[in-house]
C-alpha positions in Angstrom: 17.3 -31.7 14.4 18.0 -28.5 12.4 21.3 -26.5 12.2 21.8 -22.9 10.9 22.9 -23.2 7.3 21.8 -20.4 5.0 21.7 -21.5 1.3 23.2 -19.3 -1.3 21.0 -17.2 -3.6 21.6 -19.7 -6.4 20.8 -22.7 -4.2 17.6 -21.1 -3.1 16.5 -20.4 -6.7 17.0 -24.1 -7.5 14.9 -25.5 -4.6 11.7 -27.1 -5.8 9.5 -28.4 -3.1 6.7 -28.3 -0.7 5.7 -26.4 2.5 5.2 -29.3 4.9 4.5 -27.3 8.1 3.1 -23.8 8.6 3.3 -22.0 11.9 3.0 -18.4 12.8 6.7 -17.9 13.3 8.2 -20.4 10.9 7.7 -22.8 7.9 9.3 -26.2 7.2 10.1 -26.9 3.5 11.1 -30.1 1.8 13.2 -30.0 -1.3 11.7 -32.6 -3.7 15.0 -33.0 -5.6 17.3 -33.6 -2.7 15.0 -34.6 0.1 16.6 -31.9 2.3 14.3 -30.2 4.9 14.6 -26.5 5.8 13.0 -24.7 8.7 12.7 -20.9 8.0 12.1 -18.8 11.0 10.6 -15.3 10.6 11.7 -12.3 12.7 8.9 -9.7 13.1 6.5 -11.2 10.5 4.3 -8.4 9.0 2.3 -10.2 6.4 2.0 -13.6 4.6 0.1 -15.3 1.8 0.6 -19.0 1.4 -1.2 -19.8 -1.8 -0.2 -23.4 -2.3 2.1 -25.9 -0.7 4.2 -26.5 -3.8 6.7 -24.1 -5.2 9.6 -23.7 -7.7 12.5 -21.6 -6.4 12.9 -19.5 -3.4 14.1 -15.9 -3.2 14.6 -13.3 -0.5 14.3 -9.7 -1.7 14.8 -6.3 -0.1 13.2 -4.3 -3.0 9.9 -5.7 -4.0 6.4 -4.2 -4.6 5.0 -6.2 -1.6 7.2 -4.2 0.7 5.9 -0.7 -0.3 3.0 -0.7 2.1 5.3 -1.6 5.0 8.1 0.9 4.1 6.6 3.9 2.4 4.5 6.6 3.9 0.7 5.9 3.7 -1.4 8.5 1.9 -5.1 8.9 1.5 -6.5 10.4 -1.7 -9.8 12.2 -1.7 -11.7 13.5 -4.7 -13.8 16.6 -4.8 -15.1 16.6 -8.4 -16.9 14.2 -10.6 -15.6 12.2 -13.6 -17.6 12.3 -16.9 -16.3 8.7 -17.6 -15.7 6.9 -14.3 -15.4 3.5 -15.8 -12.5 4.6 -18.0 -10.8 6.4 -15.1 -11.2 3.3 -12.9 -9.8 1.0 -15.7 -6.7 3.3 -16.0 -6.2 3.3 -12.3 -6.5 -0.5 -12.0 -4.1 -1.0 -14.9 -1.5 1.4 -13.5 -1.6 -0.1 -10.0 -1.4 -3.7 -11.5 1.6 -2.7 -13.5 3.2 -0.8 -10.6 2.8 -3.7 -8.2 3.7 -6.2 -10.9 0.5 -8.2 -10.2 1.2 -8.6 -6.4 -1.4 -6.0 -5.4 -4.2 -4.1 -7.0 -6.8 -1.4 -6.4 -8.8 -4.0 -4.3 -6.0 -3.7 -1.7 -6.2 0.1 -1.4 -9.5 1.4 -2.8 -12.4 2.5 -0.7 -14.2 -0.7 0.2 -17.3 1.0 1.6 -18.5 2.5 -1.7 -18.5 1.5 -5.3 -15.5 3.3 -6.8 -17.5 3.9 -10.1 -20.2 5.6 -8.0 -17.6 7.6 -6.0 -16.0 8.8 -9.2 -19.4 9.7 -10.7 -20.5 11.6 -7.6 -17.2 13.2 -7.1 -16.6 13.2 -3.4 -15.0 10.9 -0.9 -11.9 8.9 -0.2 -10.8 6.9 -3.2 -7.5 5.4 -2.1 -5.4 4.7 1.1 -2.1 3.1 0.5 1.6 3.6 -0.2 2.7 7.0 -1.4 4.5 5.8 -4.6 1.3 4.2 -6.0 -0.7 7.1 -4.7 1.3 9.5 -6.9 0.5 7.4 -9.9 -3.2 7.5 -9.0 -3.0 11.3 -8.5 -1.5 11.7 -12.0 -4.4 9.8 -13.6 -7.0 11.9 -11.7 -5.3 15.1 -12.7 -5.1 13.9 -16.4 -8.9 13.5 -16.2 -9.4 16.8 -14.5 -10.6 15.3 -11.3 -9.8 17.5 -8.3 -8.1 15.6 -5.6 -6.3 16.1 -2.3 -3.8 14.0 -0.5 -3.4 13.5 3.2 -0.2 12.1 4.6 -0.4 9.2 7.0 1.8 6.9 8.9 5.4 6.4 7.8 7.5 3.5 9.1 11.2 3.7 9.4 11.5 -0.1 9.5 13.0 -2.2 6.7 11.6 -5.5 5.7 12.4 -8.4 3.3 10.1 -10.7 1.4 10.5 -14.4 1.1 9.0 -15.6 -2.2 8.0 -19.2 -2.7 6.3 -19.2 -6.1 3.0 -17.4 -5.6 3.4 -17.5 -1.8 5.2 -15.0 0.3 6.1 -13.9 3.8 7.1 -10.3 4.7 9.4 -10.1 7.8 12.4 -8.2 9.1 14.7 -11.2 8.7 14.6 -14.9 7.8 16.7 -17.6 9.5 17.3 -20.9 7.5 18.0 -24.1 9.3 18.8 -27.3 7.4 17.8 -30.6 8.8 20.7 -32.9 9.8 18.8 -36.1 9.2 
């Protein structure tokens, strides 16, 4: 049996344990130090990645790079001129996006997957990027620095706010999380 009992931020950070059950709308965790079990229900889950069952520390954040694609306007960036050094431009873009997203996302998440990006930059026409506006502005700056003509099209913009539940390298993005502690 579980009862609603939201741990404090400090208590969450100290939990080391294992994901013992995975469902589409909730997880069950076991704290390896105390033996306590927690069920975490998700309200309007948008995305998840459960890398491994074991974790050190839990946090819930309202401002995190993983939330950008759910909360910022989506933009598409098209190029219309070629690069004389597409490999260097691509390396700069990859580094900037890796730093911007703090390693949680990369160009692989947002780059054109139908064409080689090096080939696209060499030929100088087509869609290079579709993703959050903030990262798109970084990419546009790099393209302009290399004198690559580009244009941006505005896309969908959500007014919804989300949170991310971090369990080590695993995460769940949802509107809200409800913790229930087992009473056993």
